[in-house]
Each structure stands twice: as C-alpha cells, then as structure tokens.
ZAGUDO-965444 format. One record per residue (C-alpha): residue in one letter; x negated, y negated, z. Coordinates in steps of 0.5 Angstrom, whole numbers, padded with zeros to 4 digits. Example, Ala and Ser with C-alpha at 12.3 -4.5 7.8 and 13.67 -1.06 7.14 Angstrom:
% ZAGUDO-965444
aa: a	px: -0025	py: 0009	pz: 0016
aa: s	px: -0027	py: 0002	pz: 0014
***
This chain:
% ZAGUDO-965444
aa: m	px: -0025	py: -0028	pz: -0013
aa: k	px: -0023	py: -0026	pz: -0006
aa: y	px: -0016	py: -0027	pz: -0007
aa: l	px: -0016	py: -0022	pz: -0013
aa: k	px: -0019	py: -0017	pz: -0008
aa: t	px: -0013	py: -0019	pz: -0003
aa: e	px: -0008	py: -0018	pz: -0008
aa: s	px: -0011	py: -0011	pz: -0010
aa: i	px: -0011	py: -0009	pz: -0002
aa: g	px: -0004	py: -0011	pz: -0001
aa: g	px: -0002	py: -0007	pz: -0007
aa: h	px: -0005	py: -0001	pz: -0005
aa: i	px: -0002	py: -0002	pz: 0002
aa: i	px: 0005	py: -0003	pz: -0001
aa: r	px: 0004	py: 0003	pz: -0006
aa: i	px: 0002	py: 0008	pz: 0000
aa: s	px: 0007	py: 0005	pz: 0005
aa: l	px: 0013	py: 0006	pz: 0000
aa: a	px: 0010	py: 0013	pz: -0002
aa: c	px: 0010	py: 0015	pz: 0006
aa: l	px: 0017	py: 0012	pz: 0007
aa: l	px: 0020	py: 0016	pz: 0001
aa: l	px: 0016	py: 0022	pz: 0003
aa: f	px: 0017	py: 0022	pz: 0011
aa: g	px: 0022	py: 0017	pz: 0012
aa: g	px: 0028	py: 0019	pz: 0008
aa: f	px: 0035	py: 0020	pz: 0012
aa: t	px: 0036	py: 0027	pz: 0007
aa: k	px: 0030	py: 0030	pz: 0011
aa: l	px: 0034	py: 0029	pz: 0018
aa: k	px: 0041	py: 0032	pz: 0014
aa: l	px: 0037	py: 0038	pz: 0012
aa: i	px: 0035	py: 0039	pz: 0019
aa: g	px: 0041	py: 0039	pz: 0023
aa: a	px: 0047	py: 0035	pz: 0020
aa: l	px: 0051	py: 0040	pz: 0016
aa: e	px: 0057	py: 0037	pz: 0015
aa: y	px: 0054	py: 0034	pz: 0008
aa: n	px: 0053	py: 0038	pz: 0002
aa: l	px: 0047	py: 0041	pz: 0003
aa: f	px: 0045	py: 0041	pz: -0005
aa: w	px: 0046	py: 0034	pz: -0006
aa: a	px: 0041	py: 0033	pz: 0000
aa: i	px: 0036	py: 0038	pz: -0003
aa: l	px: 0036	py: 0034	pz: -0009
aa: l	px: 0035	py: 0027	pz: -0006
aa: a	px: 0030	py: 0030	pz: -0002
aa: g	px: 0026	py: 0033	pz: -0008
aa: i	px: 0027	py: 0026	pz: -0012
aa: e	px: 0024	py: 0022	pz: -0006
aa: t	px: 0018	py: 0027	pz: -0006
aa: f	px: 0017	py: 0027	pz: -0013
aa: a	px: 0017	py: 0019	pz: -0013
aa: a	px: 0012	py: 0019	pz: -0007
aa: f	px: 0007	py: 0024	pz: -0011
aa: g	px: 0008	py: 0020	pz: -0017
aa: l	px: 0007	py: 0014	pz: -0014
aa: l	px: 0000	py: 0017	pz: -0010
aa: i	px: -0002	py: 0020	pz: -0017
aa: h	px: -0002	py: 0013	pz: -0020
aa: y	px: -0009	py: 0012	pz: -0019
aa: k	px: -0011	py: 0018	pz: -0023
aa: r	px: -0005	py: 0018	pz: -0029
aa: p	px: -0001	py: 0011	pz: -0029
aa: l	px: 0004	py: 0015	pz: -0033
aa: f	px: 0006	py: 0019	pz: -0027
aa: g	px: 0006	py: 0012	pz: -0023
aa: l	px: 0011	py: 0010	pz: -0028
aa: a	px: 0015	py: 0016	pz: -0027
aa: g	px: 0015	py: 0015	pz: -0019
aa: g	px: 0017	py: 0008	pz: -0019
aa: i	px: 0023	py: 0010	pz: -0023
aa: l	px: 0025	py: 0016	pz: -0019
aa: a	px: 0023	py: 0011	pz: -0012
aa: i	px: 0028	py: 0006	pz: -0015
aa: l	px: 0033	py: 0011	pz: -0017
aa: s	px: 0033	py: 0014	pz: -0010
aa: i	px: 0034	py: 0007	pz: -0006
aa: f	px: 0040	py: 0006	pz: -0011
aa: i	px: 0043	py: 0013	pz: -0009
aa: r	px: 0041	py: 0011	pz: -0001
aa: i	px: 0045	py: 0005	pz: -0002
aa: v	px: 0051	py: 0008	pz: -0005
aa: f	px: 0051	py: 0014	pz: 0000
aa: s	px: 0051	py: 0009	pz: 0006
aa: i	px: 0057	py: 0005	pz: 0003
aa: g	px: 0060	py: 0011	pz: 0002
aa: w	px: 0059	py: 0013	pz: 0009
aa: v	px: 0061	py: 0006	pz: 0012
aa: r	px: 0067	py: 0007	pz: 0008
aa: d	px: 0069	py: 0014	pz: 0011
aa: n	px: 0066	py: 0014	pz: 0018
aa: v	px: 0066	py: 0007	pz: 0020
aa: l	px: 0072	py: 0004	pz: 0017
aa: q	px: 0076	py: 0010	pz: 0015
aa: t	px: 0078	py: 0006	pz: 0008
aa: d	px: 0079	py: 0008	pz: 0001
aa: s	px: 0075	py: 0002	pz: -0002
aa: f	px: 0068	py: 0001	pz: -0003
aa: i	px: 0069	py: -0006	pz: -0004
aa: v	px: 0071	py: -0007	pz: 0003
aa: a	px: 0066	py: -0003	pz: 0006
aa: l	px: 0061	py: -0007	pz: 0002
aa: n	px: 0063	py: -0013	pz: 0005
aa: s	px: 0063	py: -0010	pz: 0012
aa: i	px: 0055	py: -0008	pz: 0010
aa: f	px: 0054	py: -0015	pz: 0008
aa: g	px: 0057	py: -0018	pz: 0014
aa: i	px: 0054	py: -0013	pz: 0019
aa: y	px: 0048	py: -0010	pz: 0017
aa: n	px: 0044	py: -0015	pz: 0014
aa: n	px: 0038	py: -0013	pz: 0017
aa: g	px: 0039	py: -0006	pz: 0014
aa: l	px: 0040	py: -0010	pz: 0007
aa: f	px: 0033	py: -0014	pz: 0008
aa: h	px: 0030	py: -0007	pz: 0008
aa: i	px: 0033	py: -0004	pz: 0002
aa: s	px: 0032	py: -0011	pz: -0002
aa: l	px: 0024	py: -0010	pz: 0001
aa: l	px: 0024	py: -0003	pz: -0002
aa: f	px: 0027	py: -0005	pz: -0009
aa: g	px: 0022	py: -0010	pz: -0009
aa: a	px: 0017	py: -0006	pz: -0008
aa: g	px: 0019	py: -0001	pz: -0012
aa: i	px: 0020	py: -0006	pz: -0018
aa: y	px: 0013	py: -0008	pz: -0017
aa: r	px: 0010	py: -0002	pz: -0017
aa: l	px: 0013	py: 0000	pz: -0023
aa: g	px: 0011	py: -0006	pz: -0026
aa: n	px: 0004	py: -0005	pz: -0024
aa: s	px: 0004	py: 0003	pz: -0026
aa: y	px: 0006	py: 0000	pz: -0033
aa: k	px: 0001	py: -0005	pz: -0034
aa: a	px: -0004	py: 0000	pz: -0032
aa: y	px: -0001	py: 0005	pz: -0037
aa: i	px: -0002	py: 0000	pz: -0042
aa: k	px: -0009	py: -0002	pz: -0040
aa: e	px: -0011	py: 0005	pz: -0041
aa: r	px: -0008	py: 0006	pz: -0048
aa: i	px: -0011	py: 0000	pz: -0050
aa: t	px: -0018	py: 0001	pz: -0048
aa: r	px: -0018	py: 0009	pz: -0050
aa: p	px: -0023	py: 0010	pz: -0055
aa: w	px: -0020	py: 0011	pz: -0062
aa: p	px: -0019	py: 0018	pz: -0064
aa: h	px: -0023	py: 0021	pz: -0069
***
C-alpha cells in the first residue's frame, strides 16, 4: 500500500512541476520582456497556451476534463518549443535553410536539452493519461440521471 502512496505523491509532484515550468519557466515570457526581434503576437499566443495548460493541469483536482485539456495544451506547447528551437538553431547558429541540418546539429550538440524536452513530453503524456483516467472514473461513478 505504501508504494501506491509513493506513486501518488510522485504524480502530484510531476503535475505541479510541469505546471510551474509552463507557467514560470517558459522562454516566451523572456521574449515578452526584452527580445523584440521576434513576432510579439506569436510570443503572446504561446505564453497564453502555456498559461492555460498550467491552469488546466492544476484544476485537474476539481475537474479532470480541464486536466485533460491542460495535458493536450502542455504537449502542444512543448512541441511548439521544439519547432521554435530547431528554427532558432537553423537561423542563428548554423545560418542554413535546412531543418534537417539543424535537427542533426541539435541531436549532436544539445543532448542535455533534448533530455529535458523528452522528460517534458513524458510528463505531459503521463499527466494526460492520468487526467483521462480520472475523467473516465468520474463518468463511471457518477449517479445515473433521473
């Protein structure tokens, strides 16, 4: 029984950590503060996606459907971060036209960053599945409508 409690505590830590990273650790917030060479509309849009994802992940405890939406938005924002990072490496580091060359460069040089990105994807998928499970459990245990 204590192993289930440990898994539950670990799940809460993963959910809160992913929400805090999306809410406070997004690189788009830094772009909003000072780096105006990027398109401000897309930075605000991505910051909004990350903020709604974080709130959805935290509201999961009251409404699992919002946790499900938060998990989807978290995975979407992580995917957008990856595409943006590949584009940034392509334009600013390598100055090439090919995403494939930039992707090979990222795989060769930025292994530590890729490890964190894969952890974020795993945490997002885990939280998405957990919210889906809680949503199904809520639907099954809900009283029959009269």
